[in-house]
N, C-alpha and C positions, 0 to 999 in steps of 0.2 A: 242671360248670356247664351243659353243653348239655342234660343230662337234666332238670335243674331248670328251665331256661328252657322246655323242651318241656312239662313238667308244668304250669307256670303260664301257658302260652299260653292266651288266652281261648277259642280253638277247642277245645283239649284239655279245658279246664275244662267247657265246655258238654257235650262228649261224656261225661265222667265223671259230671256231675250228672244228665244225662238217663238214664244207665244205672243209677245208684245212688240217685237222689233225695236226695242229700246236699248240704249247702251247699258252694259253691265255696270254694277257698282264696284267691281274689282277689275284690275287690268291683267294683261297676260293671257287672255283667252283667245282661242281661234274658233271661227264659225264657218259653217258650210257656205260656199259662194252664193247659193240661192237665198241665204239669210243675210249674209254680210253686205250684199249689194244695197239693202234697204236701211242699213244702220249708219249712224254717225259715230263710228268707232273704228279704229282707235282715235284718240284725240286729234291727231293730225288731219283726219278726215273731216272733222268739224270745220277746220279752216278751209279745207279744199271745197266744201259745199257751202261755205260762207254762212255758217250758223252763228248766231250771236251767243257769246258766252260771257256772262257778267264777270267783272273783276271783283271777286269777293274779298280780296285783301284790302281793296279800297272801300268797298261798301260796308263791310262788317263793322268797322269802328263808327260809322255814321248811322247804323241801322236804327237805333232807338230814335234819333232825331227824324229820320225818314218816316218811320212808322207814326210818330206823333204828328208830323205834317200831313201824312195821308189821312189819319183819323180826323184831323181838323177839317180837311177838305171834304171827305166823304162820309164822316160820321153824322149821326142824327142829332 
């Protein structure tokens, strides 16, 4: 639990985002303009730059069937 708490700490999230230019795992953070310009964050910016975001509410109930079909096609 301590590791998870550390990873989702706003300070740690800022360090990770600035090093990797990926969206943070938590919301409500602000970033310097030179960093923010390269990020698909906040979520509204994902739509703005037309990034695909899976509908996990739809996918998750089908996940085991999808994995089974994937394994049949690509499995040895």
